[in-house]
C-alpha positions as a printed Julia matrix, in Angstrom:
77×3 Matrix{Float64}:
 102.87  106.3   80.97
 105.8   107.5   79.23
 107.12  109.02  82.78
 106.1   105.39  84.92
 108.0   103.61  81.88
 110.94  106.34  82.96
 111.01  105.95  86.59
 110.96  102.48  86.33
 112.96  101.87  84.43
 115.23  104.61  84.21
 116.69  106.62  80.84
 120.03  106.04  79.0
 122.82  107.72  79.31
 125.68  108.12  76.61
 128.45  105.92  78.87
 126.06  103.34  79.54
 126.09  103.17  83.28
 123.31  102.31  85.74
 122.58  104.88  88.61
 119.84  102.35  90.45
 121.85  103.62  93.78
 120.77  107.73  92.66
 116.85  106.76  91.83
 113.86  108.15  93.2
 110.75  105.9   93.24
 107.71  107.78  90.97
 105.5   106.69  94.28
 105.36  108.59  96.67
 107.28  111.12  96.06
 106.56  112.71  92.48
 102.74  111.73  92.76
 102.88  113.54  96.09
 104.31  116.63  94.65
 101.89  116.69  91.92
  99.1   115.99  94.17
 100.11  119.46  96.2
 100.24  121.27  92.49
  96.88  120.21  91.91
  95.47  120.64  95.06
  96.82  124.7   94.84
  95.49  125.24  91.5
  92.14  123.77  93.16
  91.94  125.97  95.56
  92.32  129.07  93.72
  90.2   127.82  91.04
  87.79  127.94  93.75
  88.03  130.67  95.39
  87.54  132.57  91.48
  84.22  130.86  90.99
  82.45  130.7   94.6
  84.07  134.09  96.31
  84.72  136.05  93.87
  83.32  136.35  89.78
  83.51  139.06  89.43
  86.89  140.24  89.94
  88.96  138.46  86.78
  86.29  140.28  83.94
  85.8   143.85  82.44
  83.81  146.32  83.18
  82.4   147.27  80.29
  80.45  143.81  81.05
  78.34  146.16  84.26
  77.65  148.88  81.46
  73.7   148.67  81.32
  73.06  148.21  77.22
  70.81  150.86  75.15
  69.18  149.36  72.16
  68.86  152.38  71.0
  72.69  153.7   70.97
  75.66  152.0   69.43
  78.76  151.14  71.83
  81.61  153.19  70.76
  83.79  150.32  70.29
  82.36  149.17  67.16
  83.25  151.48  63.91
  81.93  150.59  60.76
  84.84  149.84  58.09
C-alpha cells in the first residue's frame, strides 16, 4: 500500500516543488521488474528442491546411525 501511494502521489521534498515530468509509473515498470526477480528466485528454488536437494545438506546426515555409540559431536558438560 505504501509503495502504491508513494508512486501515485509522490513523496514530498523540502523545496515543495512537484516533479511530475520525471515521475515513472509503478505499473508496468516496477511491477515487471519485481516479477522478474520473483521468477528468478522461484526457478533457483525449484532447481534445489526438485533436481539437486542434497547439495546444501551436511555430510554427517549420510552416516549410518549406530545406536550403541554416542556421536563424537555430543559431549557431556
